[in-house]
N, C-alpha and C positions, 0 to 999 in steps of 0.2 A: 439575702446569705444564698439560697438555694440557685440563685441563675449564678452567683459568682461561682459557686462548686461548680456549675455544669460549663461555663467558659473553661473553665479552668483543665475540665478533661478533652475537650470538645479537639485541642492538638493532636494530644496522645490516640485520641478515635480516629483522627484523618490519618497521622502517620501510621498506625497499626495497619487502616484497613487500605491504605496505600502497599505495605507491605506484601499483605496476605493475596489480596486483589493479584499484585504483579506475579507473586510467586505462583498462583495456580495459571498465569496467562502464560509464564516462560515456559511451566510444566506442557501446557499443551500445546506449544511449538516445541518440543520435541528435548528441553533441556531435562538433564537429568545427573543424577550426583555420580561423580566420576571417584573411584578408588584412589587413583593417583598413583599407581605403580607403587603397590605399598609393598610389592613383591621385590621389583628391582629397582627403586630407586635408593641411591646408597644412604638416603636420611634413614632410613629404615632398619630396624633390625626383621632378619626374616620372620617369617610369622612361626615357621616349625621352633627357632629358637624360642622364641617367646613363649610358646604352649608349652615347651619341654623343658626348657632352662629358664627361667623368667629369670628368677635374682641372681643369679647366676651373670646372664646374659647385660642385663642393668648395669651391675655392678663393675664389667669388664669395658664397659663401651665409655668410649674417648673419644671418638669420631663425631659426637653430636649432644648436646645437651640433652638428659637423661627424660625430662618432662614428657614429652608429644611420646617415646617409647612405652615411657610408664603406663599413661592412659590409654595408649594403642594395647599393650597387653594383657591388662584388665578388661578392655571389651572382649577381646578373645576369649578371655577367660569364660564371662559373662552373658558374652553373647557369639558363642563359636561359629553359629548356623546363620545367625540375622545380624553380622556383624557392621557391615556395609548400611541398614537398615536404622540400625542405631546414631551412626554418626551420621546420617543424614537427619535423622529428629535433631539431633544434638547439635547440629549448624544451622538448621530452621531458628531452633531456639534463642542461641545465642546471636542469630542474627535481630530478634526483635530485642535484646536484649541493648544489641550494637543500635540499632534506631533509638531506642528510649531514655538510652545513656548520651549520643551525640545531641539531642534535644536536651536535655537536661541539664547537659555542660554548657551549653548554649544560653540557656535561660540564666545558670550561675553566674556566668560572666557579662549579665546585662544586656543580649541581644536581645531587641526586638522579636516578641513573640513570633511575628509573622513573618520575621525573616528567618527564624529559627527553626521554625515548622518546616515552608518554603526550602529552603537550605537542606535540611534532613529529607523531605521526602526525595529533591535532586538526588542527593547521594545514596537513599535506598535501594536508588531506580539505575544506578552507575553500570553499565555492563561488567566491569572491572569485577567490583562486588558481586554479582551475578556467578560470574567463574571463581572465585574466591569460595564465595558461600557453597559451591555446588562441589567443591575439591578438595579432597583428604589429606591437608595437608597441614601444616603450623601457620601460615601464612595470614588467615582470616584470625584465628586464634590471638594472634601477636596485636593485629588492629583493635579487639575488642578490648583487650585488654589494655592495650595505652591510652582508648578513651576513659575507661574506668578507673584507669589510676592518676588521670588528670581531675575526673569528678571527685574522685574521693581525697585529694590531695586538696582542691579547695575547702570540701567538707570539714576536713580533720583541721585545716588551718583557719577556719573560718568557728568550727564550734570546740575546737580541744576537746572532743568526744574520744576517748580510747578505743571504742568500737570502731568510729570511720579511721583511727589510726592503725589497729590493726588491720581491716581491710585493706590497706593504703600499702602496708608492708607485704602481706599476702600477697598484691596484685606485682608489684616490682620484684619478688624472688621469683614469683610465676613466671615474668619476663627474662629476666635471667637464666631460669633453666628451660626456657623453651627455646630462646633463640640466644647465639654465643655472642651478637655482638654486644649484649646488652651485659657487659662483662661484668663481675662481683666491684671490680673497682667504680663503675656506673653508680652501681646501688650502692653503694659508700660515701660516693660524690653526692647523691642526694640526700642522703643522710644529714651530712656537714654543713650541707647548704639551708635545710631545712631547722638544723640545729641553732646555724651562725643567726636565723632570721626570729627564728621563736627560741628565744634563749630561756624564758622562764620555763618553756615545758621541755627541755632540754634531757631532763630525768626521764621524763616521762617517753619521750623519742625514743632514748636510748632504750628503755625495757623493753619496750612495743616493737623495735627490730630487732632487737637481740635474736631471738630462734628462728628468725627467717634469715639472717646473716649466718648463724650458724650450719643449717640446712645447706646455702649456698657452697660454704667453706669446707663441709667435710666432702662433696663432690670435687672440687678444687684444688683440695689436698690429698685425696685418691688418687686426682690422676697425677698429681706430682708425685708422688713415692711410690706409683706402681709403675706408671709411665716416662717420668719426668717434664710433664707438662702442663704447667701451671695455670689451664685452657681447658673449656668444655667441647672445643672444635679443632682436635690436633689436628689430623690429616688434612682439613681445608687449607689451612695457610698456607703450607706448600705450595700446593696446585693452583691458587688462587694467584698467588705470591708471582710465580712465576710466568703466569698467564698474562697477570697485569705487565710484566717487566720484559718479557722476551716476545711477545704477538705483533708487535709493531717491527722488533728486530731485523733487517733484509736477511732472507733466507741462504744469501752467502756469508754474510755476517754471524750467523748461527752455524753453519757446516765449517768453518774455519774456527770457529771456537771449540766444536767439538772436536775436531780431527788434531788441534793444537792440546786437548786435554782441560782446557780453560773449563768447562762443565764435566757436570758426570756423565756417564755411559748411557743414565735414563734420560739423557736429555739428547738425544739424537736425533737429528732432524728429518732425518729417514724416517723415525717414527712417527713421530708428529709432524703433521705436515699443515700451513696455512692454510691453506685451500678447504680446510674442511668447513663444514658448516658449525659445527659447534665447535667445543673449546679443543684446539690443537694437544694441552696437556690429559687430556681425555685418552687420545690416543696410544699416549705412552704408559697411563695408566691402569687402561683397561686390557692391555695387549699380554695376554698369558703367556704369549710365546716366547716373547723377549723378555718377562717376568723371569720364568725359569731357564731361559741360558744365561743370564746375567743374577743367578740365586746365588754364585758363589760371594758375588758382593756385598750380600744382605746379612749373611752370618745370625739370622734371625733364630731362636732354639724356639723347640716345641714345645707347647703348655699345657696341653691336652685338654685346653679350654676353645671349644668351639667356632667360638666368636672371635679369639685372636689367631686359632691357626687357619683354619679356611680360606683360603683365597678368593674361593666363590661362595654364595649362599645355599643349601642346602635345598630351598624350594624350586629356586628359579634360574641356578649356576651364574648368576650373574657376580658380577663382582663384590666381594664385601669389603666395604672401606674402612672396616673397623679391622682388620686383621693388621697383624704387628708388620709383616711386611710391608704393607702399602704403608703403614706408620714411618719404616724406615725408608721407603722411595717419595715420600712427603718431606724427609728430611735435605736428599739429595736435591729435590726440587727448590728447595728453599734457599739452598748454598749457591744454587746456578742462579735463583735469583737477583742476590745479592751480588752477583757478577754483572749480569747483567744490567741492574739497575747504576752498578761505576761506572760501567765502559758507553751504554748508552739509555743517559737518563732520559734523551729528547721521546725513545720509543714508552718508555712508561707517562711521564706526559701528554702524551697523544693520547695513549689507550686512557688514561683517566680522563683526560678532556672531552674523549665517544663517552665514556659512562657516564657522564654529569652530563651531555648532553638528553642522553639518553633517559635521565631519570625525569625528562618534562615529559615524554610522549607516552600517549595513554596505554595502558598496562592491563594484564601480561601480556606478551608477545613472547616471551621465551620460550613458551609452552606448547605444544600441539593440543589443544582443546579441542574434544570433538564437541562440545557445545557451544561454538564458534559459530558452525555452519548454520544454527539454528538463529541466531542472534546478529549474523553479523551485517545486515543492512539495517536495523536497531544499533549497533556498535557504531556505526558509519554517520546514520543520523546524529546520536549522542554525541560524538566526537568530533563535529561536521567542524572544526578550527582543523582538521586534518585531513578532510576529505579530499582536499585538493594533492595532498602530498602522497595520500592512498592511490590516490588515480592516477598521476604518471608515473606510481610507482607498481603500478598492476597488483593493487592491493599486496605489496612486497612486506611493508611494517608489519600487517597483522601475522604475516606466515613464518617469519624469518627469524632464527634462534638467536643470531646475534646483529642486532642492526648494525651499521655502521654508517657515521654520521661524518666522523675523521678518519682517515684510515691513512697510509701507502702502503699497505698491505692485500685489502681487500677491494671489492666492489662497492661503492659507496653510494647513499641514496642518490635519487636524483631531485633538484628543487628547481621552482622556476620564483618569481617574483609571488603571485600571491602565496604560495606554501611558505616561503622562507617568511612573506609578512604575519602571516597567520602562525608561526611557529614563535616569531620573536616576542607580539603579542601574547601567547601564553609563557613564554619567560618572565616577560615584564610583568603579566600579573600575578605570577609565584613567589617574584622577587617582592613584589610591594604587600600582600600578601605577609611574609615574612619579617620583611626589615620593620612593616608599620607597627606589628605585634609587639617587635623585639623592644622596639622604643616606649610604645605605648607601656607597656610590663615593667621595663625598667625606671619608667617615670613613676608609676603608682608604687613601688619598692622605694625608691628613693625620696619621696617625699612623705612615705610612710602613710598614705592617705587610706589606700586598701591593699594590706598585706597581702589578703588570702587571691584576690583577684588578680593582681600583682605578681604575684610567684605562681599564680597556675596560667597564667599570659607567659611567661618567662620557660615554666618548664615546660610548656610546648614549642615555642622558640628555638629553646636551646633543646631540644630532640631532636627537631627537624635538623639543624645546624650539626649536630653531632653523629643522628642515623644517614643523614647524605654523606658525610665528609668522609666516614668510615665504609660506607659501601661504594661511593669512586675510587677512593685506595686500594680497596682488598678483591671487588668483583670488576671484571669489565664487561657483563653482561648482566638483564636481569634487572638492571635498577629501576625499570619504572614498573616493574612489579614490585618491588621492595618499596618503592614510593608509594605505595597503597597503605601501606600500614600505618603511615604517617598521614596521609590524606582526612583523616578525621580532625586531626590540630588544624592543616589548612585550613578546614570547611570551619570551625569555629574562630579561629581568625579572622575569618573573609566576612562571620556574621558582626564580630565587633568594628571592623572594617564600614562596613554596610550602614549598619545602626548608626555609626559617627556622621555617616554621609547625607542619610534621610532621614534619621531620626533623632533629633535633638530633642526634643521634648523628655525627660528622663522619665517620665509619668507615664509613657507608653513603654516604657522597657519592660522586660521582665523582675 
C-alpha cells in the first residue's frame, strides 16, 4: 500500500521538479516578468483611474470584459508599491496549477501515466508557455481556466457532486468575464448540452449555473442599456472586422471607395496605409489629429466620466479605446467593413486563410517580448520543425508583428521544400489530433459507454473548433498566440491518441 502511494506521487514530484528547476534556469539566463504595457495597452484601464475611480471605471468599461481589470485594480489597491512582484508570484503559482491540472486531466481521460507525465513536462518547457507566464496579460489565465474547466467537467459528470459543478460553472463564468470570445451564448450552450446528456441532473445543473449566469448577464445588460451593445468587447469588433475585410483590398480600390463616399471619412486610405508593420486600422484609430479634424461627424456628448470622455489615458497619454469617441469610430469601421465584405469577399477570404495558417506557427510572434533574446536559441531548438523556415527568412517569423503566409498586398514569407514539408507535417499532426479526438468523443457519447470521458473529449474538441473559427474570422493577426490558450486541449487529445497507439493494455492506463 505504501509503495502504491509512493508511486502515485512520483509523476507529480517529477513534473514539479522540472517546473521549478526550469524556472530557476530561465531566470538565471535573464528571463524576467514583463509588465505587458499595463499603462499603454488598450486592454487595460489606466492605473490612475483604477486607483482613483475604481468602481466607476469598471462599471463604464465596455471595450473589454471586466474580470482582468478588476483583478488588476484590486492588486493596485493591496500592493501599490509591489504590484509587479505580486503578479509574478501569482503567475508562477497558477503555472504550478496548470502543470498539475494538465497531468490530472490526461489521467482522468485514461492516458497512460508515463505518456501523461512526459507530455506535461514537454508542455511546461514550451518557450511559448514561458513567455506568457512572464507576461502580465490575460492569455495565460485563459489557458489555465480552460484546462481546469475540462478537468472539473469530467469530475462533475463522473461524480455528480454539487461542489464540482459549482467550481465548473464558476470557471466557465470567469472565462466569459475574461475573454470576450467566450460569449454568454457560449456559456448557455455549454449548460444546454450538459442538461441534454445529464437529464437526471437537470435541476441541479440549473440551480448551480444560475448565479454565475446572472453575474454574466448583469455586465451584458449593463452594456446593452448604456451603450446599446450586447457584448463585453464593443470597440474591438469594428477595428478587427475592418482589418479582416479591407487589408487585402488593393490600395487603388480603397482610394476609389473613399473618394466616392462608399466608406466613411475614418477609412481614409491615406491615413492608414497597408505597408505599415502593424494593423492599418490602428493608424486611423490612434491618429488624434484626424479624430479632432472630424469630430463634428462623431457628435459625442460629454459625460464627465473620465474613462468615457478622455481620448487618451491620463498616465501615458496613449489612446483610450474605452472612450465614447472611439466607440463611435468603431461603428464607422464596422459599416465600412460590411461594404468591403460585400464588394471584395475574396479579400476577406485571403486574410482569413492567412490567419488560419498562422494558427499553426509557434507563438507568440505578434509581440516584441524582451525575454525572447534570452531564449532565442532554445526556442529554435524546441520548435525545430520551423528552424529551416526561420533560417531562410533571417529569423523574421519570430520578430514580425504581422506574419503573412498568403497575401496580395504584403511581402510574404519565403519557403523551400524542406520548410514547406515541415510545416505540412505540423498541420497534419494538428488535424489528426483534433479529428481523432472528435471521433472518439462522439463514439463514446453515442454508445453512452463512458459519458464523462466522451463529453469531456467533445468539450475540448468543440472548443478547439469554436475558438479557432472565431479567431480566424475576427482577427487577422496573433492567431498563433491565441492558439496557445487551447494547447492544453491539443495536448490531452494527443495523449489519448498516443495511448491508443502504444498502450493497448488498459491495465497500464491511469
